[in-house]
C-alpha positions in Angstrom: 119.7 96.2 -75.2 122.9 98.2 -74.8 124.6 99.5 -71.4 123.6 102.7 -70.1 126.2 105.3 -69.6 126.1 108.2 -67.6 128.9 111.2 -67.3 131.2 108.3 -68.3 130.0 105.5 -65.7 128.7 102.3 -67.1 125.8 101.6 -65.3 125.0 98.5 -66.9 122.7 96.9 -69.8 119.2 98.3 -69.6 116.5 96.9 -67.7 113.4 95.0 -69.1 111.2 97.7 -68.2 113.1 99.9 -70.7 112.7 97.5 -73.5 108.9 97.6 -72.6 108.5 101.1 -72.6 110.3 102.0 -76.0 108.3 99.3 -77.8 105.0 100.4 -76.5 104.3 103.2 -79.2 104.1 106.1 -76.8 102.1 103.8 -74.2 99.4 102.4 -76.1 100.8 98.5 -76.5 98.2 96.4 -77.2 95.9 97.2 -74.3 93.0 97.3 -77.1 93.4 93.5 -77.8 93.4 92.8 -74.4 90.4 94.6 -73.5 88.7 92.6 -76.0 89.8 89.2 -74.6 86.8 87.8 -72.6 88.8 84.5 -71.8 90.9 86.1 -68.9 89.8 89.1 -66.5 93.5 90.4 -66.6 95.8 91.9 -68.8 99.0 90.1 -70.5 102.7 90.5 -70.6 103.7 94.0 -71.0 100.0 95.6 -70.7 100.0 94.5 -67.2 102.7 97.3 -66.6 101.5 99.8 -69.3 98.4 100.1 -67.7 99.8 101.7 -64.9 100.9 105.0 -67.0 97.1 105.0 -67.5 96.6 105.2 -63.5 95.9 101.3 -63.0 97.0 98.5 -61.3 96.0 95.1 -61.9 95.3 93.4 -58.5 93.3 90.4 -57.5 92.1 89.3 -54.0 94.6 87.4 -51.9 92.0 86.3 -49.6 90.2 84.2 -51.9 93.3 83.6 -54.2 94.2 79.9 -53.1 90.6 79.0 -52.8 90.1 80.2 -56.7 93.4 78.0 -57.6 92.0 74.8 -56.1 88.8 75.3 -58.3 91.3 75.5 -61.2 90.2 79.5 -61.7 92.8 82.2 -62.4 92.9 84.9 -59.6 89.8 86.9 -59.6 91.7 90.0 -61.5 90.5 93.7 -61.4 92.1 97.1 -61.4 92.9 99.5 -59.3 92.6 103.0 -60.4 94.0 106.3 -58.9 92.6 109.6 -60.1 94.9 112.5 -61.1 93.7 115.3 -58.6 96.3 118.2 -58.1 96.0 119.2 -54.8 93.4 116.9 -53.9 90.3 119.4 -54.8 87.1 118.2 -55.9 83.5 119.5 -56.3 80.6 118.2 -54.9 79.2 117.3 -58.2 82.3 115.0 -59.3 82.0 113.9 -55.9 78.4 112.3 -56.4 79.5 110.9 -59.5 82.6 108.9 -58.2 80.1 107.8 -55.3 77.6 106.4 -57.9 80.3 104.7 -59.8 81.9 103.0 -56.6 78.2 101.9 -55.5 77.5 100.3 -58.9 80.5 99.3 -60.6 83.4 98.3 -58.0 83.7 94.9 -56.0 84.2 96.7 -52.6 81.9 99.6 -53.0 84.4 101.8 -51.2 86.0 105.2 -52.1 89.9 104.9 -50.8 91.5 108.3 -50.0 95.1 108.1 -50.3 98.2 109.3 -49.2 98.6 110.9 -52.6 95.8 113.3 -52.1 93.4 111.8 -54.6 91.1 108.9 -54.4 91.3 105.3 -55.5 88.6 102.9 -57.0 89.4 99.1 -56.1 87.8 96.1 -57.6 86.8 97.0 -61.0 86.6 94.1 -63.5 87.6 94.5 -67.0 84.1 95.0 -68.4 83.8 98.2 -66.5 87.5 99.7 -66.9 86.4 101.8 -70.2 83.3 102.8 -68.5 84.8 104.1 -65.5 87.5 106.4 -67.6 84.3 107.6 -69.5 82.5 108.5 -66.4 85.7 110.4 -65.1 86.1 112.4 -68.2 82.5 113.3 -68.2 83.1 115.3 -65.2 86.4 116.6 -65.8 88.9 113.9 -64.0 91.2 111.5 -65.5 93.8 109.2 -64.2 96.9 109.8 -66.6 100.1 109.6 -65.3 99.2 108.7 -61.8 101.4 105.4 -61.9 104.3 104.4 -64.0 107.7 106.0 -64.8 106.2 109.4 -65.0 105.6 112.5 -62.5 102.7 111.6 -60.4 99.4 113.4 -58.7 101.1 116.7 -57.4 100.3 117.2 -53.8 99.6 120.7 -52.4 99.1 121.6 -49.0 95.4 121.7 -48.3 95.6 125.1 -46.0 91.9 126.1 -46.1 92.2 128.7 -43.7 94.4 131.3 -45.7 92.4 130.8 -48.7 94.2 133.3 -50.9 97.6 131.9 -50.4 96.0 128.5 -50.8 94.6 129.2 -53.9 97.5 130.7 -55.3 99.8 127.7 -54.4 97.3 125.4 -55.7 97.2 127.1 -59.1 101.0 126.4 -59.2 100.3 122.9 -58.5 97.6 122.5 -61.4 100.1 124.2 -63.7 103.2 121.8 -62.5 100.9 118.9 -63.1 99.8 119.8 -67.0 103.3 120.9 -67.6 104.7 117.6 -66.9 102.2 115.2 -68.1 102.6 112.7 -70.8 102.0 114.3 -74.5 100.8 110.9 -76.0 97.5 110.6 -77.2 97.2 107.0 -76.0 95.1 107.4 -73.1 92.2 109.2 -75.0 92.5 106.8 -77.7 92.4 103.6 -75.6 89.8 104.7 -73.1 87.7 107.4 -74.3 87.6 106.2 -77.9 89.3 109.1 -79.3 89.8 109.7 -82.8 93.4 108.0 -84.1 95.2 110.5 -86.1 98.4 109.8 -88.2 100.9 111.6 -86.0 104.3 111.2 -84.4 103.8 111.5 -80.6 106.5 113.4 -78.9 107.4 113.5 -75.3 109.7 116.9 -74.9 110.2 116.5 -71.4 109.2 112.8 -70.3 111.3 111.3 -73.4 109.9 108.5 -75.5 111.1 105.9 -72.9 109.6 108.3 -70.2 111.2 108.6 -66.8 113.4 105.8 -65.1 111.2 105.4 -62.4 108.4 107.1 -60.8 108.4 110.7 -59.8 106.8 112.8 -57.1 106.0 116.3 -56.9 104.5 118.6 -54.3 103.6 122.3 -53.4 103.9 123.1 -49.6 103.1 126.1 -47.6 104.7 126.3 -44.2 104.6 126.0 -41.1 102.5 122.9 -42.2 104.4 120.0 -43.7 101.3 118.0 -44.4 102.5 116.7 -47.6 105.5 115.0 -46.1 108.2 116.8 -48.5 110.8 114.3 -47.8 109.0 111.5 -49.3 109.1 113.5 -52.6 111.6 114.1 -55.6 110.8 117.5 -56.1 109.1 120.1 -53.7 108.3 123.6 -53.9 108.0 125.1 -50.6 106.1 128.5 -50.7 107.5 131.5 -49.5 105.3 134.5 -49.0 105.6 138.0 -47.9 102.4 139.8 -46.6 99.9 137.3 -47.4 101.1 136.8 -51.3 103.3 134.0 -52.6 106.4 135.4 -54.0 108.6 132.3 -55.1 109.6 128.8 -53.7 112.5 127.0 -52.2 113.1 124.0 -54.4 114.0 120.8 -52.5 115.0 117.7 -54.7 115.6 114.3 -53.8 113.4 112.9 -51.2 112.3 109.3 -51.1 111.1 106.4 -48.7 111.1 103.3 -50.6 113.7 100.7 -49.8 114.1 96.8 -50.3 114.4 94.5 -47.4 118.0 92.8 -47.3 119.7 95.4 -50.0 121.9 98.1 -48.5 122.0 100.2 -51.4 118.3 101.2 -51.3 117.5 103.8 -48.3 115.2 106.2 -47.6 116.6 110.0 -48.0 115.6 113.5 -47.1 115.2 116.1 -49.8 118.2 118.2 -50.5 117.6 122.4 -50.6 118.7 123.9 -54.1 117.7 127.2 -53.3 115.2 129.8 -54.0 113.2 130.6 -57.3 111.2 133.4 -58.4 107.5 132.5 -59.3 108.0 132.9 -63.0 111.0 130.3 -63.2 108.5 127.6 -61.8 107.9 125.5 -64.7 111.4 125.9 -66.3 112.8 124.4 -62.9 110.4 121.6 -62.8 111.2 120.7 -66.4 114.9 120.9 -65.7 114.8 118.5 -62.6 112.8 116.0 -64.4 114.8 116.1 -67.6 118.0 115.8 -65.7 116.4 112.9 -63.9 115.4 111.5 -67.0 118.7 111.7 -68.6 120.9 110.9 -65.8 118.6 108.2 -63.7 119.6 104.6 -63.3 117.8 102.7 -66.5 119.7 99.6 -65.5 118.7 98.7 -62.0 115.3 99.9 -60.8 116.1 99.5 -57.3 118.4 102.5 -57.7 116.8 104.4 -60.6 114.8 107.2 -58.3 116.0 110.7 -58.1 117.6 110.4 -54.4 119.9 107.7 -55.7 121.1 110.1 -58.8 121.9 113.0 -56.6 123.8 110.5 -54.4 125.6 108.6 -57.5 126.7 112.0 -59.2 126.9 114.4 -56.5 124.6 117.1 -55.5 126.2 120.0 -56.8 126.6 118.6 -60.2 123.1 117.7 -60.6 122.3 121.2 -59.0 124.4 122.9 -61.9 122.7 120.8 -64.6 119.5 121.9 -63.5 120.6 125.6 -63.5 122.1 125.1 -67.0 119.1 123.5 -68.5 116.6 126.0 -67.1 118.9 129.1 -67.6 118.3 129.8 -64.0 120.6 130.4 -60.7 119.3 129.5 -57.8 119.3 132.1 -55.3 120.1 131.7 -51.2 117.0 129.7 -49.7 114.5 131.6 -47.9 113.9 131.3 -44.2 110.9 128.8 -43.1 110.3 126.6 -40.6 107.9 123.5 -40.6 106.0 123.0 -36.9 103.0 120.5 -38.0 102.3 118.4 -40.5 98.8 116.8 -39.8 95.3 118.0 -40.3 93.5 120.1 -37.8 90.3 117.7 -37.4 87.1 119.6 -36.8 85.8 123.3 -37.8 88.2 125.8 -38.5 87.1 129.5 -39.6 88.9 130.9 -42.7 90.2 134.5 -43.2 87.3 134.8 -45.7 84.5 134.3 -43.3 84.0 130.8 -44.6 84.0 127.7 -42.3 85.8 124.2 -43.1 85.4 121.1 -41.6 88.2 118.5 -41.7 86.9 114.8 -41.3 89.0 112.2 -39.9 88.9 109.2 -42.2 90.6 106.3 -40.6 92.7 104.6 -43.4 91.1 106.8 -46.0 88.1 104.2 -46.3 84.9 105.7 -47.2 82.4 102.9 -47.0 78.9 102.5 -45.1 79.9 100.4 -42.0 77.5 99.3 -39.7 76.1 102.2 -37.3 78.7 104.5 -39.3 77.7 105.2 -42.8 80.4 107.1 -43.7 80.3 107.1 -47.6 76.3 108.0 -47.6 77.5 110.9 -45.4 79.6 112.5 -47.5 77.1 112.1 -50.4 74.4 113.9 -48.3 76.9 116.6 -47.7 77.8 116.8 -51.3 74.1 117.2 -52.1 73.7 120.5 -50.3 77.6 121.9 -50.4 78.5 125.0 -52.3 82.0 124.9 -51.6 84.6 122.1 -52.6 86.2 119.0 -50.8 89.7 118.8 -50.3 91.4 115.4 -49.9 94.5 115.5 -47.9 97.7 113.4 -48.1 96.9 112.2 -44.8 93.9 110.2 -45.8 91.3 112.8 -44.6 88.6 114.9 -46.2 87.9 118.5 -46.0 84.5 120.0 -46.4 85.8 123.6 -47.5 84.2 126.8 -47.9 81.2 126.3 -46.0 79.1 129.3 -45.8 78.0 130.3 -42.1 74.5 129.5 -43.3 75.0 125.8 -44.2 77.6 125.2 -41.5 75.3 123.7 -38.8 73.3 121.7 -41.2 76.6 120.2 -42.7 77.5 119.6 -39.1 74.5 117.6 -38.4 74.8 115.5 -41.6 78.6 114.8 -40.5 77.6 113.7 -36.9 74.6 111.6 -37.7 76.6 109.6 -40.1 79.7 109.2 -38.0 82.0 111.5 -39.8 82.2 113.7 -36.7 83.0 111.8 -33.7 84.4 113.6 -30.5 85.7 110.5 -28.9 88.3 109.8 -31.6 92.0 110.4 -30.0 94.6 112.2 -31.2 96.7 109.1 -31.1 94.3 107.7 -34.0 94.2 110.9 -35.7 98.2 110.9 -35.9 98.4 107.2 -37.2 98.1 105.7 -40.8 98.5 102.8 -42.8 98.6 101.9 -46.8 96.2 99.4 -47.9 98.3 96.1 -48.0 96.2 92.9 -48.0 94.0 91.8 -49.6 94.4 94.0 -52.6 98.1 95.1 -53.0 100.4 92.6 -54.7 103.2 93.7 -52.7 101.9 93.7 -49.6 104.1 91.2 -47.0 102.0 92.0 -43.9 98.7 93.7 -43.1 98.5 97.4 -42.5 95.3 99.2 -43.2 93.6 95.9 -41.4 96.1 96.0 -38.8 96.0 99.5 -37.6 92.7 100.0 -36.1 93.3 97.6 -33.0 96.9 98.1 -33.1 96.1 101.9 -32.3 93.8 101.0 -29.6 96.6 98.8 -28.1 98.8 101.9 -28.4 96.4 104.1 -26.7 96.0 101.9 -23.6 99.7 102.2 -23.4 99.8 105.8 -23.1 97.0 105.4 -20.6 98.8 103.1 -18.6 101.8 105.7 -18.1 99.6 108.6 -17.3 100.0 110.5 -20.9 97.2 113.3 -21.5 95.0 113.1 -24.8 96.9 115.3 -26.5 100.2 113.4 -26.0 100.6 111.1 -29.0 103.3 109.3 -31.3 103.2 109.8 -35.1 102.6 106.2 -36.0 102.7 104.8 -39.2 102.2 101.2 -40.8 103.2 100.0 -44.1 102.9 96.6 -45.3 106.0 96.2 -47.4 109.2 98.5 -47.9 108.0 100.5 -50.7 107.0 103.7 -48.6 103.3 104.3 -49.3 102.2 104.8 -45.8 105.3 106.9 -45.2 106.3 104.9 -42.2 110.2 106.0 -42.8 109.1 109.8 -41.6 107.1 108.7 -38.4 108.3 108.6 -35.1 107.3 104.8 -34.7 107.3 103.3 -38.2 106.4 99.5 -38.5 107.3 98.1 -42.2 105.9 95.0 -43.0 108.5 91.6 -43.2 105.9 88.7 -43.3 102.7 87.9 -42.3 102.2 89.1 -38.6 106.0 90.6 -38.5 107.2 94.0 -38.8 110.8 95.8 -38.8 110.4 98.5 -35.6 111.9 101.9 -36.7 112.2 104.8 -34.4 113.6 108.2 -34.4 111.4 110.3 -36.7 110.4 113.9 -35.6 106.9 115.9 -35.5 107.9 118.0 -38.4 108.5 115.1 -40.7 112.4 116.3 -41.6 114.1 113.1 -39.9 114.1 109.6 -41.0 114.0 107.0 -38.3 116.1 104.1 -37.8 115.5 100.5 -37.6 115.4 99.3 -33.8 114.1 95.6 -34.0 114.1 93.5 -37.2 111.4 90.9 -38.0 109.2 91.1 -34.7 105.5 90.2 -34.2 103.0 92.9 -33.0 102.8 91.4 -29.5 106.7 91.8 -29.5 106.2 95.4 -30.5 103.6 96.5 -27.8 105.9 94.9 -25.6 108.6 97.1 -26.5 106.3 100.1 -26.9 105.3 99.5 -23.2 108.9 99.9 -22.4 109.7 102.6 -24.2 106.7 105.0 -23.5 107.2 104.1 -19.6 110.8 105.6 -20.2 109.4 108.8 -22.1 107.1 109.1 -19.0 109.4 109.3 -16.6 112.5 110.7 -18.2 111.4 112.9 -21.1 112.1 116.7 -20.7 109.1 119.1 -20.8 107.1 118.8 -24.1 109.6 116.6 -25.7 108.1 114.3 -28.5 108.9 110.7 -28.6 110.9 110.6 -31.5 113.4 113.3 -29.9 113.2 111.6 -26.6 114.7 108.2 -28.2 117.5 109.9 -30.0 118.3 111.9 -26.6 118.4 109.0 -24.2 120.4 107.2 -26.6 117.7 104.3 -27.4 118.3 105.0 -31.0 121.0 106.8 -33.2 119.8 109.8 -35.3 119.8 109.5 -39.1 121.4 112.5 -40.4 122.8 111.3 -43.6 120.6 108.4 -45.0 123.3 106.3 -46.9 125.6 106.6 -44.4 123.5 106.4 -41.0 120.6 104.5 -41.7 122.2 100.8 -41.6 125.2 102.2 -39.5 
């Protein structure tokens, strides 16, 4: 394929993924042929990649991969599906349907709440894949564009208290999601047996080759940065007056993924382009996406995200192109401040007189554990709940819109199933991990299975140094450097390097507006705990009043602050 040239700069020959997308016939490929192949449980060649645009990743159980190889068997191929749920809102009826499918047609029987504010099915075998899509479609859910080189599930601050403002923001999240969706009929034709019509597919926003890389969008309501704006390509920061939404500040170019040993890759904060009125929202969204579509690096996928495009062409040049394409001039950003970013676990009363119960779900894994039947508990709540559920970007679940007469019943169900546990520490609530082993093919180290005991060890260190319950550290673990667990916005971030070994990053802040820097490379969990014991001890004796751990590590000179990612992250 020919070289890519952007603004006169030759970026190099197009990557293999560009050939794949071009020849896919608008994401159809030969997926239907693969579905009929009973010899293998997996998808072949290009289809392995193409199913991602339909919301699925091919995986296998890595715990048993070696044993199956000894038996001359292929890996136990299955797919993970990620649903498209803008803003994370799901009805009780929909919940009961996905609960039933997880029970009957997945290998693990669980529902996984993700950092992308949606749910995932894990372990769906090939004979059940079409049934899965048709089941979701029957209840008004799909998985279009939740993976692949497209705009993915649009996040929105959960904010159950200010119901009117949240509703406005949520409606914009839905509109943005629909506006940026692929227009191809491939999904309906393949999975829903949609009629194949003689038509020429067009992708006016995404283009026939789609985007150079994945693209993530959010709508956030200050002061709670619960969706971590700096992890995303495009963010709409809600600006309200008298409780009514009047417009958005637009932040562009955030992203956390990097590659070990490759200093051309790095986490990056988003830049504030300025304020727009509500009526310009979709125009700006399309303009940012199409600029990245045309200018993003299609030669080197490791440098293909929006953050690298901004640094390559210049922020002012990118912003001016967005204004030109949208026929909009950004005005000065309106004042806002992020003060928190977690979920307020427990009961809260909204301004409308209804109640909201935020449930802490460790690692987002809903399953019936011994003496703790979490998944069954949510299903029991769904049978009587007249409001909705809200999945959060922190892997938790909000039972929203509970009427006063239902509050005690729902509380009793939640407590009897272990969904409400008053002994859960603030440290555990502020800790998070990606899935990693055994299902993620990119995992280099444990994350989800590693986190619970590691948090217990950190809790013991905090107690040893006489910290109170409210004193906690934002702690996140990812099994590889791709950023799913958002460790690169934590006060303490562990990034998997090899089995049992991690890079230790320090210096993020409570609001999620600072990238941490690597403190120790490729060390064991035992070594990490030894480092934590020393650092927490210093924090206990030398911190200023109410000073957070991340702020302390920078003020005390333990780690240097990352101000400009490209310049400071590796310095």
